Structures are given as structure tokens and as C-alpha cells.
C-alpha positions in Angstrom: 56.4 -64.4 32.9 57.2 -62.7 29.6 53.9 -63.9 28.1 52.0 -62.4 31.0 53.6 -59.0 30.4 52.7 -59.2 26.7 49.1 -60.1 27.5 48.9 -57.4 30.1 50.4 -54.9 27.7 48.0 -55.9 24.9 45.1 -55.5 27.3 46.1 -51.9 28.1 46.7 -51.2 24.5 43.3 -52.6 23.6 41.6 -50.5 26.2 43.3 -47.3 24.9 42.2 -48.1 21.3 38.7 -48.8 22.5 38.6 -45.5 24.4 39.9 -43.6 21.4 37.3 -45.2 19.2 34.5 -44.3 21.7 35.8 -40.7 21.9 35.8 -40.4 18.1 32.3 -41.8 17.9 31.1 -39.4 20.5 32.8 -36.5 18.8 31.1 -37.4 15.5 27.7 -37.6 17.1 28.2 -34.3 18.9 29.3 -32.6 15.7 26.3 -34.0 13.8 24.0 -32.9 16.5 25.4 -29.4 16.6 25.0 -29.1 12.8 21.5 -30.4 12.9 20.7 -28.0 15.8 21.9 -25.1 13.8 19.8 -25.9 10.7 16.8 -26.9 12.8 16.7 -23.2 13.9 16.4 -22.2 10.2 12.8 -22.3 9.1 11.7 -21.8 5.5 9.6 -18.6 5.6 6.5 -17.9 3.5 7.0 -14.8 1.4 4.5 -13.6 -1.2 4.4 -10.9 -3.8 0.8 -9.9 -4.6 -0.2 -13.4 -3.4 2.3 -15.3 -5.5 4.7 -17.3 -3.2 8.4 -16.8 -3.4 9.5 -20.4 -2.6 13.1 -21.6 -2.4 14.9 -24.1 -0.2 17.6 -21.5 0.1 15.4 -18.9 1.9 15.3 -19.1 5.6 14.2 -17.4 8.8 16.4 -17.2 11.9 16.6 -15.0 15.0 13.6 -12.9 13.8 15.1 -12.1 10.4 14.0 -13.4 7.0 16.5 -14.1 4.3 15.1 -14.6 0.8 16.7 -16.3 -2.3 17.3 -13.4 -4.6 16.9 -15.5 -7.8 13.5 -16.8 -6.7 12.4 -13.3 -5.5 13.2 -11.5 -8.8 11.8 -14.4 -10.8 8.4 -13.9 -9.2 8.8 -10.1 -9.5 9.4 -10.6 -13.2 12.4 -8.3 -13.0 16.1 -8.5 -13.7 18.9 -7.5 -11.4 22.7 -7.4 -11.2 24.7 -9.4 -8.7 28.2 -8.6 -7.7 29.4 -11.9 -6.1 32.8 -10.6 -5.1 31.5 -7.5 -3.2 28.3 -9.4 -2.3 26.0 -6.6 -3.5 22.7 -6.7 -5.5 21.9 -3.8 -7.8 18.4 -3.0 -8.9 17.4 0.2 -10.7 20.7 1.8 -9.6 20.0 1.0 -5.9 22.3 -1.4 -4.0 21.7 -3.8 -1.1 23.9 -6.4 0.6 23.5 -10.1 0.0 25.2 -13.1 1.5 26.1 -16.6 0.3 23.9 -19.4 1.6 23.9 -23.0 0.5 23.9 -22.9 -3.3 22.8 -19.3 -3.8 22.6 -15.8 -2.5 20.0 -14.4 -0.1 19.0 -10.9 1.0 17.1 -9.6 4.0 13.4 -9.2 3.1 13.3 -5.7 4.5 16.2 -4.6 2.2 14.4 -6.3 -0.8 11.2 -4.5 0.0 13.1 -1.2 0.1 15.1 -1.7 -3.1 11.9 -2.5 -5.1 10.0 0.4 -3.5 7.2 -1.9 -2.3 3.7 -0.4 -2.0 3.1 -2.1 1.3 4.7 -4.9 3.4 2.6 -6.8 5.8 4.1 -9.1 8.5 1.7 -11.7 9.7 1.6 -13.1 13.3 2.7 -16.5 11.9 5.9 -14.9 10.5 4.8 -14.9 6.9 5.4 -11.8 4.7 3.1 -10.3 2.1 4.6 -7.7 -0.3 2.1 -5.6 -2.2 3.7 -4.3 -5.5 1.6 -1.9 -7.7 2.8 0.2 -10.6 4.7 3.4 -9.8 2.3 6.3 -9.4 -0.6 4.2 -8.1 -2.5 6.0 -5.3 -5.5 5.2 -3.2 -8.7 6.9 -4.3 -11.3 5.4 -1.9 -11.5 3.9 1.6 -12.7 0.4 2.1 -15.9 -0.5 0.2 -17.9 -3.4 1.6 -17.2 -6.7 -0.2 -14.4 -5.0 -2.2 -11.8 -3.1 -0.3 -9.9 0.1 -1.1 -9.6 1.3 -4.7 -6.2 2.3 -6.1 -5.3 3.7 -9.5 -2.6 5.5 -11.4 -4.4 8.6 -12.7 -1.8 9.2 -15.4 -1.9 5.7 -16.9 -5.1 4.0 -15.9 -7.8 6.5 -17.1 -8.4 6.7 -20.8 -9.7 10.2 -21.6 -11.7 10.4 -24.8 -12.3 13.8 -26.3 -15.7 15.2 -25.4 -16.7 11.8 -24.2 -16.9 9.6 -21.1 -13.6 8.4 -19.6 -12.7 4.7 -19.4 -11.1 3.3 -16.2 -8.7 0.8 -17.6 -7.3 -0.7 -14.4 -8.3 -0.2 -10.8 -6.6 -2.2 -8.0 -8.6 -3.5 -5.1 -6.7 -3.7 -1.8 -7.8 -5.1 1.6 -5.7 -5.4 4.7 -2.6 -4.7 2.6 -3.4 -7.5 0.1 -4.5 -7.5 -3.6 -8.1 -8.8 -3.8 -9.2 -7.7 -7.3 -8.6 -5.6 -10.4 -11.4 -3.7 -12.1 -12.4 -1.9 -15.3 -15.3 0.7 -15.5 -16.7 1.3 -18.9 -19.6 3.6 -19.8 -22.8 1.9 -21.1 -22.8 4.0 -24.2 -19.6 2.4 -25.4 -21.2 -1.0 -25.3 -24.3 0.2 -27.1 -22.1 1.9 -29.7 -20.2 -1.4 -30.2 -16.8 0.2 -29.3 -13.8 -2.0 -28.5 -11.0 -1.4 -26.0 -7.9 -3.7 -26.1 -4.6 -4.2 -24.3 -5.5 -2.8 -20.9 -2.5 -3.3 -18.7 -4.2 -5.2 -15.9 -1.6 -7.2 -14.1 0.9 -7.0 -17.0 4.5 -7.0 -15.6 3.3 -7.7 -12.1 3.2 -10.9 -10.1 -0.4 -12.0 -10.3 -2.4 -14.7 -8.4 -5.0 -16.7 -10.2 -8.4 -15.1 -10.8 -11.1 -16.8 -8.7 -14.1 -15.3 -10.4 -15.3 -12.3 -12.4 -18.4 -10.1 -11.8 -19.8 -7.9 -14.6 -22.3 -5.5 -13.0 -24.5 -2.8 -14.6 -24.7 0.4 -12.5 -27.7 2.3 -14.1 -27.3 5.5 -12.0 -23.5 5.4 -11.7 -21.8 6.0 -8.3 -19.2 8.4 -6.7 -16.3 8.8 -9.0 -18.1 7.6 -12.2 -21.6 9.1 -12.3 -22.8 8.0 -15.7 -24.5 4.6 -16.4 -21.7 2.1 -16.7 -20.5 -1.4 -16.2 -18.2 -2.4 -13.3 -16.1 -5.4 -14.3 -14.3 -7.0 -11.3 -11.8 -9.8 -11.5 -11.5 -11.2 -8.0 -8.4 -13.1 -6.6 -10.4 -14.2 -3.6 -13.6 -16.3 -3.2 -17.1 -14.9 -2.8 -17.0 -16.1 0.8 -13.9 -14.1 1.5 -15.5 -11.1 -0.2 -18.4 -11.3 2.3 -15.9 -10.7 5.2 -14.8 -7.3 3.9 -16.5 -4.7 6.0 -16.8 -1.0 5.9 -14.5 1.0 8.1 -12.0 -1.7 8.8 -8.3 -0.8 8.7 -7.2 -2.2 5.3 -3.6 -2.5 6.3 -4.2 -4.2 9.7 
């Protein structure tokens, strides 16, 4: 009789242990599933500055907001910043935005980053990717869309070399189409080539994120054109392919 009680007791005890074990296993699986579900909602967004991708496994998109690894962002921007980890603030050129800890680094909202660097234009694509156009301070648009080129932008104070009693030299013109950088250009009078003059150290993309140059066109304009009426050479360095150039049409909204 006593043995039967012991056996019965052990069976009950065994069932309880088995039940607890199964509950523990279920709890672990539920926890892992919940964690996986949370991270599954976080997608790694595509963010570009002038066509150069800001990639980091720390960056993520969630609930319609894009958070970018600040180290990766400013590395591509070729700029330094200060980070107050205790107050969770980022300081750039005396402007401050909030950041938050994520994984092994700090992230900031892409809208705040665009504002703090005074971005020239920010374009949000339908697929969720972000393109930030960053041109030197003081750069302004001087032409609408030109077929197979785009808009022309320039800093009148820095990018035009004025020679006394002589033809000006356009050192750097930025070509923009649909909010994206497509080329840089120099315009140099024919007479300077025939005279054998040299011009060095044009800024071009110095200090700016720059995509790779796809091809360069050097074109002689014998009668000049609006904005530069003397015979001259247009020197375009394109970041897009000739096929993509062909798609640039007159009158299209360049920031669409």
C-alpha cells in the first residue's frame, strides 16, 4: 500500500515537473518570437548624400520614421560633430538635435539631420529611400531644366573667376535633376586655351560627398549661349550614364 502511494505521488510530481518544463519552453519561444517580431519591423533604410550611400546596420526605419547612424552620416558628409552622450544631444555648427542610443551606437531622425546640416534639398522616394542634396553654402539656381542636363546651380561669390578686363571663368557649376546631383561643369573661354593659360585647384566636389564620375564631355560652343556668350568650352563631368541623360526632358519638375 505504501509503495502504491509513493508511486502515485511520484507520478503526480513528474507531471508537475513536465508541465513546468513545457510552460518554460513555451515562455522562451514566445519571448524569442516577440523579440524577433519587434526587430522584423525595423528595416534598414537607404539614405544617400549626393548619391553616396550612408550605410550602417545601426540605422533603421520604423513606423514611418527613419533613424540614421550619426557616425556613418557625418563620415559620408566629411564633417565632424560633437556628441553629448549623457544629455543625448548632437551639436553641429552650434546647432543641437536629439539622438538616442540604438544597438552599439547613436541614431538621429533623418529630418533632424537634414535640418541641422541645412540640406539644399531632401527627396523622399516612394520606396522609402531618402536622397539628401548638399551643395556649398550660397549656391543658387541659375537656370531651369536644360534637356539632357538638368538645372544649373552656382555660388556667384565663389565659383566665378573674374579676370580684369577679360572673360570670366566658371569654375564649378552643379547640375541638378529631380533633386539629385547629375554633373559638375566648368566653362572656359576659347581664348584661354589658345593663349595656353592654366587654371588649377577648382573646388569641384572638394569637401562634399561625391559619387563616381561616369563620363566626361568636353564640348566647344563656337557662338556661346545664354549666360556665357563668347566662344568657349563646356566641360561636363557626369555622375549618370548617357542613357540616363537622354531621359532628362525640358520643362519637367526637377524636384519631383
